[in-house]
C-alpha positions in Angstrom: 8.0 -8.6 -3.2 11.2 -10.3 -4.5 13.1 -8.2 -7.0 10.1 -7.1 -9.0 9.9 -3.4 -9.6 6.9 -1.3 -9.3 5.9 0.4 -12.6 6.4 4.2 -12.5 3.0 5.2 -13.9 0.3 4.1 -11.5 -2.8 5.6 -10.1 -2.1 6.0 -6.4 -4.9 6.3 -3.9 -4.9 7.4 -0.2 -7.5 6.2 2.2 -10.4 8.6 2.9 -9.7 7.9 6.6 -6.3 9.6 6.3 -5.9 12.6 8.4 -4.0 15.8 7.7 -1.0 14.8 9.8 0.9 13.3 6.8 1.4 9.9 8.3 -0.3 8.0 5.4 0.4 5.3 2.9 -0.9 5.2 -0.7 -1.8 2.1 -2.6 -1.9 1.3 -6.3 -2.7 -1.8 -8.4 0.0 -2.6 -10.9 -1.8 -5.7 -12.1 -4.4 -8.1 -10.9 -2.0 -10.2 -8.8 -0.3 -7.5 -6.8 -0.6 -4.3 -4.7 2.0 -1.5 -4.5 2.3 0.6 -1.3 4.3 3.8 -0.7 4.8 6.6 1.8 2.6 9.5 0.8 5.2 12.0 2.1 7.8 10.5 -0.4 6.0 9.8 -3.6 9.3 9.6 -5.5 10.8 7.2 -3.0 10.6 3.4 -2.9 7.4 1.4 -3.1 6.7 -2.0 -1.7 4.9 -4.7 -3.8 2.8 -7.4 -2.2 0.8 -10.3 -3.7 -2.9 -9.7 -3.7 -3.3 -12.5 -1.2 -0.8 -11.1 1.2 -2.4 -7.6 1.0 -5.9 -9.0 1.6 -4.6 -10.9 4.6 -3.0 -7.7 6.0 -6.2 -5.6 5.4 -8.4 -8.3 7.1 -6.1 -8.5 10.1 -5.9 -4.7 10.4 -9.6 -4.4 10.1 -10.1 -6.9 12.9 -7.8 -5.0 15.3 -4.9 -7.5 15.2 -2.3 -4.7 15.3 -3.9 -2.5 18.0 -1.8 -2.2 21.1 
C-alpha cells in the first residue's frame, strides 16, 4: 500500500486451514485501518500492506470462490 512501511513488531497469524506444505501466508494488524500480509516461508522478507476495506473485499471474494479455476 503506497510507500507505507509495515512495523517490524507485529503479531503474525497463519490460517488454521494452512497445511504442512509451506505454501502459506501470514497476516497481522498493524492498526485499525490496515492489514499486513507476508510469506510464511520468508518471515524476514517483505510484507504487503492493504487497507482494511481492500482486505475485506479480497477475503469475501475468495470465500465465495471468485478465484477458483
